[in-house]
Backbone as CSV, one residue per row, in Angstrom:
resi,resn,N_x,N_y,N_z,CA_x,CA_y,CA_z,C_x,C_y,C_z
1,MET,-58.253,-32.120,66.606,-57.652,-32.125,65.291,-57.082,-33.507,65.012
2,ARG,-57.397,-34.013,63.836,-56.899,-35.322,63.430,-55.558,-35.138,62.724
3,PHE,-54.555,-35.874,63.215,-53.243,-35.779,62.593,-52.998,-36.913,61.613
4,VAL,-53.719,-38.026,61.810,-53.521,-39.200,60.974,-54.889,-39.726,60.557
5,ILE,-54.988,-40.113,59.279,-56.228,-40.682,58.766,-55.945,-42.117,58.344
6,ASP,-56.833,-43.008,58.729,-56.684,-44.425,58.405,-57.411,-44.720,57.093
7,ILE,-56.661,-45.089,56.052,-57.260,-45.447,54.764,-56.944,-46.911,54.509
8,TYR,-57.903,-47.749,54.736,-57.761,-49.190,54.539,-56.520,-49.743,55.244
9,GLY,-56.282,-49.311,56.455,-55.172,-49.806,57.244,-53.872,-49.055,57.068
10,VAL,-53.829,-48.128,56.134,-52.627,-47.316,55.909,-52.833,-45.974,56.590
11,LEU,-51.925,-45.634,57.497,-52.023,-44.366,58.206,-51.351,-43.267,57.376
12,VAL,-52.135,-42.277,57.016,-51.658,-41.186,56.161,-51.816,-39.888,56.943
13,PRO,-50.792,-39.040,56.935,-50.949,-37.750,57.617,-52.080,-36.947,56.990
14,ALA,-52.917,-36.388,57.812,-54.091,-35.662,57.320,-53.678,-34.457,56.489
15,LEU,-52.604,-33.797,56.884,-52.177,-32.611,56.139,-51.778,-32.969,54.713
16,LEU,-51.215,-34.152,54.503,-50.848,-34.578,53.151,-52.084,-34.685,52.267
17,LEU,-53.142,-35.247,52.799,-54.385,-35.345,52.027,-54.965,-33.971,51.728
18,TRP,-54.922,-33.069,52.694,-55.479,-31.726,52.474,-54.645,-30.962,51.458
19,ILE,-53.325,-31.189,51.455,-52.465,-30.535,50.457,-52.808,-31.033,49.059
20,ILE,-53.042,-32.330,48.920,-53.397,-32.881,47.604,-54.736,-32.320,47.134
21,VAL,-55.714,-32.253,48.029,-57.021,-31.700,47.663,-56.887,-30.232,47.256
22,ALA,-56.124,-29.454,48.017,-55.944,-28.037,47.692,-55.198,-27.873,46.373
23,TYR,-54.245,-28.749,46.089,-53.510,-28.657,44.826,-54.425,-28.930,43.637
24,VAL,-55.275,-29.937,43.761,-56.212,-30.250,42.667,-57.170,-29.079,42.439
25,LEU,-57.674,-28.499,43.526,-58.572,-27.349,43.396,-57.864,-26.157,42.765
26,SER,-56.613,-25.921,43.160,-55.888,-24.788,42.580,-55.550,-25.047,41.116
27,ALA,-55.294,-26.292,40.751,-55.043,-26.611,39.342,-56.292,-26.353,38.500
28,LEU,-57.451,-26.723,39.021,-58.697,-26.439,38.305,-58.928,-24.937,38.170
29,LEU,-58.637,-24.211,39.237,-58.802,-22.763,39.191,-57.838,-22.125,38.197
30,ARG,-56.591,-22.650,38.126,-55.628,-22.131,37.145,-56.108,-22.372,35.719
31,LEU,-56.681,-23.548,35.477,-57.204,-23.844,34.144,-58.335,-22.880,33.766
32,ILE,-59.207,-22.610,34.704,-60.316,-21.688,34.442,-59.782,-20.285,34.169
33,MET,-58.782,-19.866,34.965,-58.237,-18.521,34.768,-57.514,-18.399,33.435
34,GLN,-56.832,-19.460,33.010,-56.182,-19.430,31.700,-57.211,-19.428,30.579
35,ARG,-58.251,-20.199,30.745,-59.280,-20.323,29.701,-59.964,-18.992,29.420
36,PHE,-60.238,-18.236,30.491,-60.924,-16.958,30.333,-59.967,-15.765,30.353
37,ASP,-58.670,-16.036,30.275,-57.639,-14.995,30.193,-57.729,-13.998,31.350
38,LEU,-57.931,-14.518,32.546,-58.023,-13.659,33.730,-56.660,-13.332,34.330
39,TYR,-55.618,-14.002,33.842,-54.284,-13.704,34.374,-53.787,-12.328,33.927
40,ARG,-54.428,-11.740,32.942,-54.018,-10.393,32.529,-54.349,-9.370,33.616
41,LEU,-55.207,-9.724,34.560,-55.560,-8.829,35.657,-54.650,-8.994,36.868
42,VAL,-53.732,-9.977,36.807,-52.877,-10.296,37.955,-51.497,-9.707,37.719
43,TRP,-50.935,-9.093,38.762,-49.637,-8.457,38.621,-48.512,-9.484,38.540
44,HIS,-48.460,-10.449,39.472,-47.400,-11.458,39.536,-48.066,-12.823,39.582
45,ARG,-48.001,-13.547,38.472,-48.769,-14.790,38.338,-48.361,-15.861,39.350
46,ALA,-47.057,-16.080,39.538,-46.600,-17.129,40.451,-47.001,-16.820,41.898
47,LEU,-46.840,-15.563,42.269,-47.219,-15.157,43.622,-48.731,-15.307,43.830
48,PHE,-49.487,-14.959,42.812,-50.943,-15.113,42.890,-51.333,-16.581,43.014
49,ASP,-50.704,-17.459,42.206,-51.015,-18.886,42.272,-50.679,-19.463,43.647
50,PHE,-49.540,-19.054,44.196,-49.155,-19.541,45.521,-50.124,-19.067,46.595
51,SER,-50.528,-17.810,46.520,-51.452,-17.298,47.538,-52.829,-17.963,47.425
52,VAL,-53.265,-18.256,46.214,-54.530,-18.968,46.039,-54.423,-20.364,46.630
53,PHE,-53.277,-21.032,46.408,-53.079,-22.365,46.980,-53.126,-22.325,48.503
54,VAL,-52.474,-21.357,49.099,-52.468,-21.246,50.567,-53.881,-20.980,51.093
55,CYS,-54.620,-20.117,50.406,-56.000,-19.841,50.830,-56.869,-21.089,50.703
56,LEU,-56.701,-21.829,49.600,-57.481,-23.055,49.429,-57.108,-24.090,50.480
57,LEU,-55.823,-24.203,50.789,-55.393,-25.150,51.817,-55.994,-24.793,53.175
58,GLY,-55.995,-23.531,53.508,-56.609,-23.103,54.761,-58.097,-23.404,54.787
59,GLY,-58.766,-23.174,53.654,-60.195,-23.472,53.582,-60.487,-24.953,53.697
60,VAL,-59.671,-25.773,53.068,-59.876,-27.226,53.137,-59.646,-27.727,54.560
61,VAL,-58.612,-27.243,55.204,-58.335,-27.666,56.585,-59.460,-27.202,57.508
62,TYR,-59.937,-25.977,57.312,-61.033,-25.476,58.144,-62.290,-26.307,57.934
63,LEU,-62.619,-26.625,56.675,-63.801,-27.434,56.411,-63.679,-28.832,56.989
64,SER,-62.464,-29.395,56.944,-62.293,-30.732,57.511,-62.508,-30.720,59.016
65,GLU,-62.047,-29.667,59.670,-62.261,-29.554,61.112,-63.722,-29.269,61.427
66,TYR,-64.359,-28.482,60.574,-65.758,-28.118,60.794,-66.664,-29.320,60.588
67,LEU,-66.376,-30.152,59.596,-67.229,-31.280,59.274,-66.998,-32.488,60.179
68,SER,-65.841,-32.567,60.849,-65.580,-33.733,61.715,-66.073,-33.520,63.123
């Protein structure tokens, strides 16, 4: 497992990058859900958004480990 990623000489924690990627993906998913009014099917919107973010973060971390 990589804990630090070197970006042009700057050492950045890998988890920080994965959190940013997961946040961008969850923001896109939120926009799609708002556009098609899919939040009417969700009981608690904030809890749903948080759980989607956690699932996306887990998927991004798994893919990073799988691809490296």
